[in-house]
C-alpha positions in Angstrom: 0.0 0.0 0.0 3.0 2.3 0.0 2.3 5.4 -2.1 -1.2 4.3 -3.0 -3.1 6.9 -0.9 -0.6 9.8 -1.2 -1.4 13.2 -2.7 1.2 14.6 -5.2 2.4 17.2 -2.7 2.9 14.7 0.1 6.4 13.6 1.2 7.4 10.0 1.6 7.5 10.5 5.4 3.9 11.5 5.4 1.4 9.1 7.0 -2.3 8.8 6.4 -4.5 7.0 8.8 -8.0 5.7 8.3 -9.5 5.0 11.7 -12.6 5.6 13.6 -12.8 9.1 15.1 -13.1 7.7 18.6 -9.7 5.9 18.1 -8.1 9.2 16.9 -9.6 11.2 19.8 -8.9 8.7 22.6 -5.7 6.9 21.6 -3.8 8.4 18.7 -4.0 12.2 19.4 -3.3 11.9 23.2 -0.2 9.7 22.4 0.9 12.2 19.8 0.6 15.1 22.3 2.6 13.1 24.9 5.4 12.3 22.5 5.4 15.9 21.1 5.8 17.3 24.6 8.6 14.9 25.5 10.4 15.8 22.2 9.9 19.5 22.9 11.3 19.2 26.4 14.3 17.1 25.2 15.1 19.6 22.5 14.9 22.5 24.9 17.3 20.8 27.3 19.8 20.0 24.4 19.5 23.6 23.2 20.2 25.0 26.7 23.2 22.7 27.1 24.7 23.6 23.7 24.2 27.4 24.4 25.7 27.0 28.0 28.7 25.0 26.8 29.2 27.4 23.9 29.2 30.4 26.2 31.5 28.8 28.7 34.0 28.0 25.9 33.6 31.6 24.7 34.5 32.9 28.2 37.5 30.6 28.4 38.8 32.0 25.1 38.4 35.6 26.4 40.1 34.8 29.7 43.1 33.0 28.0 43.4 35.9 25.5 43.8 38.3 28.4 46.9 36.5 29.5 49.0 37.6 26.5 48.8 40.8 24.5 49.5 39.0 21.2 46.4 36.8 21.4 43.1 37.7 19.6 40.1 38.3 21.8 36.9 36.6 20.6 33.9 38.8 21.3 
């Protein structure tokens, strides 16, 4: 059934589901929201870590640059 029910503008990763509305409302949508929240929280933590680590590296570069006049200061 791959590709059979796709619209021309749909990507290969798109999924179409034919199911009773009660299944969509009581099972599929709540599970999607749960997974979406978990993914959002994870990506927020990763983003914070990357930014924090990047800023700490930036501060170390500035501190080590202050030790010698011939070193470039990254700002």
